[in-house]
N, C-alpha and C positions, 0 to 999 in steps of 0.2 A: 861931466861924469865925476863922481867921487870914487876913488879906488875901492872903497868898501862895497860898492855896487857889484864889483866883480864876483863877490862871494855868491851871489844869487845864481850864477851860471854853472856851478858845480864845485866839487870838493878839491879838485886838483888843477893847478896851472902848470902846463908843461914848460920846462926850461929847455929851449931848443938851440942847438948849435948847427948851423947849416954851412956845409963846405962847398956845395955845388948849387949854382943858381937854378939849374934845371929841376932840383929837388924841392924848391921852396913851395910852389903852388900845389903839386900833388901831395906833399906831406901835410900842408895845411888842410887841404880838402879831406884827407884821410882822417885827421884828428876831428874835424867838424862832423864828419860822417859817423864817428863814434860817440858823438855827444859832447865833445870838448871844444868849446868856442873861444875861450880865452887863451891866447897864445903869447908866450913871452919868447921872442927871438932875441938872442944875445948878440951884442956887438963884439963878438970874439973872433970873427973872421973878416977878411977884407971885403967880402961880398955881402956882408950882413945887411947893409942899408938897401942894396939892390933887391935882396930877398924880401925885405919888409915892403918895399914899394910894390913888388910883384904880388905879394899876398894881399896888400891893401886894395890893389886894383882888381884882382881876379877872384878873390875869396871874400866878398863883402860881408858875408855872414859871420866871419871871424871877428873877434874883438882883439885887435892887435896891439901888443905892447913891446917896447924895446927894453931888453935887459942889459946889464953891465954899463949903465949910463953913469959916467963919472965926471962929466963936465957940462957947462952950459952949451958948448959946441955939440956934444953928444945929444943933449936934449933937443936942441933946435933941429939937428939933422933928423932925429927920430920923428919929430912933429912934421917936418917938411915932407917926409915920405909917406905920411898917413897914419902914424901910430896914434893910438888913443890914450896911452898911458906909458909911463916909464918906471923902470925898476933899477935901483942902485945897489951895488954890493955893500956899501957902507953909507955913512951919512955925514955931511957937512952942511952948515947953514948956506954955503955958497950954492950947492946943488939944489937945496930946498927952495931957496929964493929964486934961483934961475927958473925952475920949473913953474913956480907960482907966477912969475912975471910973464912967461910965454904961454901960460894957460895949458900946461901939460900935467895932468894928475900924476903924482909920484907915489910909489910904494918904496919907502926908504929902507935900506938895509941897516940892521942893528945887531949887535952881539953882546952888548954890555949895558948895565944900568945907566952909565953916563951917556951913551949914545941914545938910549931911549929918552932920557931927559932932554937932550938937545933937540931931538926930533919933536918931542912934545912942545918945547918952547917955541918952535916954529909952526906949530899947528897940526902936526902929524900924529895921529893916534892909531892908525892901522899900519903896522910895520912888518917888514920882512925880518925874520930871524935867520941869520946866515953867518957862517955855515952851520946849519942846525946840529948835526951830529957832533962835529968837532968842537962846537961852542957849548956843549953840555946837554944837548938833546932835551928829552922830556923833563929831566930833573931841573934843568935851567929854566925852562918855560914855567914850571910849577913855582920855582923860586921867584921869578919875575912877576908872577900873578899877585904876590903879596903886596908889594909897594905900588904896583901899577895896575890898580883895579879897573882903570878906564882905558886900558890899552889892549888891543887884540893883534894877533900875529899871523903871518903866513910863513911857517918854517920851511926852509929850502936848503938842500945840501945833504946828500947821503940818505935821503928817505926813499923807501921802496914801496911797492904794492903791499908787501907784508907788514911794514911798520907804519904806513900812513894812517890806518884806523886808530892806532894808539895816540898819534899826535892829534888827530881830529876829535878824539874823545875829550881833550883838554878844553875847559871852558873858555880859555883865552886864545884858542886857535880856531880860526874861521875857515881856513883853506890851507892847502900845502902845495909847495912847488915840487916838481919831480922831473928828472931827466930820463926816467925809465920808459916814458911813453914813446920815445923816438930812439931806440937802440941803434948804434952805429951800423951793426951788421944788417939790420932790416932796411935801413936807409940805403946802404951801399948796394943791396940787392934789389932796391926799389920794390920792396915787399910792403906795399901800402895797405894791403888787407890785414897784415899783422899789426900795423900801427893803428888801424881802425879798431881791431879787436882789443888792443891794449887801452885805447881811449875809452872804449865801451866799459871795460873793467873798471877803469879809474872813475868814470862818471857815475858809476853805481856804488862807489865806496861810501861808507858811512861809519860813524864811530861805533 
């Protein structure tokens, strides 16, 4: 799989933090039911890998990725539990080469021109722009479009249902990441119907 293939499955990739293993499968099923198949589960909790393993096993229609991948060990662990791709918060050649060597497609995080150039040098041209709002938002993406005509982005960080269409309208944005699809209060209440509704809204977004 090429990470750019993910774009074909919808305009939003949810960025998911899971605190309870029991929530992993019903949350994934709720998102898929709403039309969101590409799921980025972040390595931000001690049970993240267990959650990924459960989703890979029990929700095969999901296209599962590991977020917050920062090292070769993270990448290998993600692949071992069944992830189809990885997302990193920043970029180094070490993480890029590690993912290439183990055959795990990577969506590398970038926030500056230098990081974009380093990722390009290693063969990556579909990049995450993170943290999107804090790193300059739409104005920064427009500025990056000038020198980097062959690069496309997935902005992530601080984007909402209301602002996503503005990002998706940019020619160099193919999809955006969002944490709003799995609000903490809905997860705590096991309100999976609400998450399905949020996923449906997100899957229908367009510029």
